[in-house]
C-alpha positions as CSV (number, residue, x, y, z in Angstrom):
1,M,-17.8,-4.9,17.0
2,I,-15.0,-4.2,14.5
3,D,-14.0,-0.5,14.0
4,S,-14.1,-0.3,10.2
5,W,-13.0,3.4,10.3
6,R,-9.3,2.3,10.4
7,D,-9.6,-0.2,7.5
8,A,-7.6,0.8,4.4
9,E,-9.6,1.9,1.4
10,A,-9.2,-0.3,-1.7
11,A,-8.1,1.5,-4.8
12,P,-8.9,0.5,-8.4
13,A,-6.1,-1.0,-10.5
14,P,-4.5,1.8,-12.6
15,D,-6.0,2.5,-16.0
16,S,-3.9,2.5,-19.2
17,T,-3.2,6.2,-18.9
18,A,-1.8,6.1,-15.4
19,R,1.9,6.4,-14.8
20,V,2.8,3.4,-12.6
21,R,6.0,3.3,-10.7
22,R,7.3,-0.2,-10.1
23,Y,9.7,-0.8,-7.2
24,S,12.9,-2.9,-7.3
25,P,13.8,-5.2,-4.5
26,Y,16.2,-2.5,-3.3
27,E,13.5,0.1,-3.0
28,V,11.6,-0.9,0.1
29,I,8.5,0.8,1.4
30,R,6.7,-1.0,4.2
31,V,3.1,0.0,5.1
32,N,1.2,-1.2,8.2
33,L,-2.5,-1.3,7.7
34,F,-5.8,-2.9,8.6
35,V,-8.1,-4.7,6.1
36,D,-11.5,-6.1,7.3
37,G,-10.3,-5.5,10.9
38,D,-7.2,-7.6,10.6
39,S,-3.7,-6.1,10.9
40,Y,-1.2,-6.6,8.0
41,T,2.3,-5.5,7.0
42,G,2.5,-4.7,3.3
43,I,5.5,-4.3,1.0
44,A,4.9,-1.9,-1.9
45,R,5.4,-3.4,-5.3
46,A,4.2,-0.4,-7.3
47,S,2.4,2.9,-7.0
48,Y,0.4,5.5,-9.0
49,E,-1.0,9.0,-8.3
50,T,-4.3,10.3,-9.6
51,G,-6.5,13.2,-8.4
52,G,-3.9,14.1,-5.7
53,R,-4.1,10.6,-4.2
54,L,-1.4,7.9,-4.0
55,A,-2.2,4.3,-4.4
56,Y,0.1,1.4,-3.6
57,S,0.0,-2.2,-4.8
58,L,0.8,-4.0,-1.6
59,L,1.8,-7.6,-1.0
60,L,0.4,-8.3,2.5
61,W,1.8,-10.4,5.3
62,P,1.1,-12.7,7.1
63,R,0.4,-15.4,4.5
64,P,0.8,-13.4,1.2
65,D,-0.8,-16.3,-0.6
66,Q,-4.1,-15.9,1.4
67,S,-4.0,-12.2,2.4
68,P,-6.0,-9.5,0.5
69,S,-3.0,-8.2,-1.4
70,G,-3.9,-5.5,-4.0
71,W,-4.2,-1.8,-4.6
72,Y,-4.9,0.5,-1.6
73,W,-5.1,4.3,-1.3
74,Y,-2.4,5.6,1.0
75,D,-3.9,7.4,4.0
76,P,-1.5,8.6,6.8
77,A,-4.4,8.7,9.3
78,R,-5.0,5.0,8.8
79,M,-1.6,3.6,7.8
80,R,2.0,3.8,9.0
81,R,4.6,4.0,6.2
82,H,8.3,3.4,6.5
83,I,10.6,4.2,3.6
84,Y,14.0,2.7,4.2
85,P,16.7,5.4,3.9
86,D,18.9,3.5,1.5
87,A,16.1,3.0,-0.9
88,G,16.6,6.4,-2.6
89,I,12.9,7.1,-2.7
90,R,11.4,10.4,-1.8
91,P,8.7,10.2,1.0
């Protein structure tokens, strides 16, 4: 039996009023998460905040062409995030 409690929660794509922050190749945020019971490492491509929650657009490894890349709500209880120090991004 797969423990679904640790799976990341999918977030909707931002609407037209959301302020989306896109990250450059020099701004690296890595997020480790589970989706459908499988472990992935994601690289954030963009983020937005709404209702006090933060969502990341994640490109997931392994096999980004076949992985469930997309928008996920950030949850520190279910995910591990690493913001590289030289990225200049606030945690």
